[in-house]
Each structure stands twice: as structure tokens, then as C-alpha cells.
N, C-alpha and C positions, 0 to 999 in steps of 0.2 A: 312425858309424851310418848316416847318409844322405850320399851323395855324388852331386851333380849336376854334369855337365861338358858344357858346350856345348849345353844343352837349347834347342830351338826348337819353337815351335808356331804354325802359320800357319792362319788361317781365311780362307776366301774369302767375301766379302760383295758380291754382285753382280759387278762387274768389278774389285773392289779386294781385294788381299791384305792382311790385317791380321796383324801379328806380335804375337800375344797373349803369347808368350814369345820373347825375342830373346837368344840366346846366354847363357843363365842358367847360372852355375856357383855351387854352394853346398855347403858342408860343414856338417853338423849332428852334434854329439856327443851321446852318450847322456845323458839327463837335462837337456838344455837347455830353456829356456823362451823361446820366440821369438814375437814379434808381427810380423805383416806388415801394413803400412799403405800407403796410396796412394789416389789418386782413383779413381772408378769407371772401369772399362775399362783399368786399369793392369796387369792380369794377375794380381792377387792370388789370386783363386779358381781361375784356370787353373793357377797354380803349385801350389796346395794339392791340386787334383784330380790333377795329375800325380804328386805325391808319394804320393797315396792310390791310385794306379793306377786312377783313374776316367777318366782321359784319357791318351791315348798321344801322346808327343811325335813330331814329324816327324823329328827328328834329335837326336843327343846320347846321352849315357850316364848311366844311373841305377843306382847300387848301393845296396841296402838290406841292412844287416847283412852287408856284403862279398859280396853276391850280386847279379849284374847282372840286373835284373828287366825291362828294356825288351825283351829278346829272348824272354821267356817267352810261352807260349801263353795263351789266355783262361782255361783251366781252372787253370793254375798261378798266374796272377795272382789269380784269384778266391780261391784257397786262402790266398795271402799276405794279401790284404785281410781275409779272415775271421779269420785267426789272429794277425796281427802288427800290424794297423792298426785303430785305432778312429776313428769319425767322430761329430762332434756338429755339427748344422746349426741354422741360425736358426729353421727352421720344424718342428723336432723329427722329422718323418718317422716318427712312430709308426704302427703298424697300428691303425686305428680300432676294429676289432671285437675286438681282443685286449685283455686286462687288462694292467695295468702289469707284473705278474709274467710273463705270457706274452710280452710284448714283450721283456723282458730275457732270457727263456729262449731266444728264437728263434735267436740266433747259436750257442748251445750245441747246439741240435737239429741245426743245419746242420753243426756240427763233429763230430757223432756221439758227444757226451758222454752217458754213461748217465743215465737218469732220476733215480737217487738223487743222483748228483753234481750234476746240473742243479739240483735242488731246493735242495741245500745252498748252492751258489754264489749262486743267485738270492736266497734268503733272507738270506744274509750281506750281500750288497751293498745290498739294499733297506734292511736294518737300518742299515748304515753311513750311508746317505744319508737316513735319517729317513723312509722310505717304507713301512715294514712295514704300517701301518694302511691304506695305499692300494694294497696289492698286488693286490687283486681289483677295483679300479676301472678302468674304461675311460678312454682319454685325454680324452673329452668330459666326464668327471666330475672332472677334475683341473684345477688352476690352471696358468697358463703356467709358473711356476717349478717346479711339481711335474712337469709334462711334460718339462721340460728335464732335471730330475734323473733321470727315468726314462730319457731318451735317453743321459745320461752313464753310467748303470748298464749299459745295453745295450752301449754302446761299450767299456766296460772289463771286463765280466764274463769275457771270454776272456783277460784279462791280456795285452793287446797291448804291443808295444814302443814305439809312438808313438801319440799322440792328436792328431787334426787337428780343429780347431774353426773353423768358418766362421761368423763373426758370432754367436757363441753367446748373446749378450745382446741382439741386435738386435730381438727380438720380445717383450722383457720390460720391466717397469717397473724403475726404478733399484734398488729394494730387492731384488727378485727377481734382478736381474742381478748385484748384488754377492754374493748368496748363491751363485749359480752359479759366479762367478769364484773365490770362496773355495774351492769344492769342486775346481775344476780346478787351482788352485794347490797345494792339499793333495796331490792326486795327483802333481803334479810334484815336490813335496818328498819324496814317497815313491820317487822315481826314474823316474817316467814322463816320457818326452820329450813336450813340449807345444808344438805349433805352432798359432798362432791368427791368423786374419785378422779385422781389426776396422777400422771407421771411427771408433771412439771414441778420441780422443787420450789421454784419461785412462786408459783400459783398456790401450792400447798401451804407455804408459810404465811400466806395472807389470811388463812382461816384462824379464828380465835382458839380452836381446838383441833389438834392434829393427831391422827391415829395412824400407826404404822402396822402393816400386816406382813407376815411371812409364814409360808406353809400352812395357810388356813387359820392362823392364830393372830390375835392382837398382841404385838410384842412391845408396843409403846403407845401411851395415851397421854398427851401433854396436859390434859385436865388433871389427871392423877399426879403427874410430876409436879405441876404447880401447887397442887394441894399439899 
């Protein structure tokens, strides 16, 4: 489903070149549950952003569902992000002035889905995530766990092929974090490919495949170890 080959990303900091990603090669199969761990500055989020087409590598090849996406223009990449990739972030990134339902509906509006279909999809997913009674509340009227569930609903309402989660529990208490992880894992059990960056060793160990990064390189991959 995802194929990275020889991916490099270099940032210039003053007079120094920093290899955020150094010759990364990675294959991800449909339905996998992967955690990416490592110290701060190891390249975890840069790798996730590259997979999510939020960052462009300086060299290398990236295939998503057998389509090379590194050579697509900005409009084409935006369409793929909108339709095939879901994002969940530590700080939710909800639109403050929109209600929970309107936040979830936003990607459907951008995709040109009809109003009738939008309302059905939004209602269905908010119901599944236990948010029906909070549909008309703004983010500042929701708890942290509820806001993250809204973010998950927004990320998955378009039925993406892969869900990318960057520290999804980092801004939550333990109980709310466990609820969010359970939701993500249930989505994975239903066939959604889940790739999650986390600093939490306990959370990282829950993934069926665990990747360790240091200095922009993959230093450990549990799939290869098990093989």
C-alpha cells in the first residue's frame, strides 16, 4: 500500500545541514498497525508528514496505492490528502468557530459531497463515536477526549485508506487517552491502516509492528525482527 524507497529530507539550520530523513525505505501493507518511536529530533514526525504529503522529500520515491505521488503537483497531492489520508494530531486542530458536526463535515464539503450525503455521514460517525449529543457544541465546549474524538471523526469521515496519528494521546489524561487509542485500534480492526507516532512506550508496544528511529534513520523494525 505504501512504498518508500531511498527517501531523504534535509533541512538547513544556519550553516548546518540536518538530515531529518536519511535514506528511508519502508513498505506498509494494507491494514497494518504501526507505531513509530524514537527520541525528539529523530525524524518521526517528518516521516509521518512525508507519508501524509504534508512535506516533500528532497530525493527518493514514494508510492501510495501503486501510484507515485512525489512527482504530483500541489493540486493532485491535495486531492490525495483529502480523499485517501486521514490525520489526527496532538492538538486536535479543530476550527474553533465551527461546531463538532461542522468540523467533521468540512472535508466532505471540500470533496464536493452532496448536503444530504454529508449529513448522513456526519450523523453516522458522530453516533458511532458517542458524540451525537455534542454535535452542535463548539470545541471550547468539549473536553479534550471529546475534541480528539471529533478530530478522529473528521479524519475518517471520507473513508481514507490510511490514518496517520501524531501523538494522538499527548494532550490527554490517561483515561481519555485510552479511550482514544481504543477507537483508533477498532478502526484498524475494521481494516484501516494505522500509523502512529508516539513517545509513550506502553502505547507503542500495543502496535503489531514497531519502528524505532534515530538520527533520521530506521534503526529497528519489529516486522523484520519477527521475520
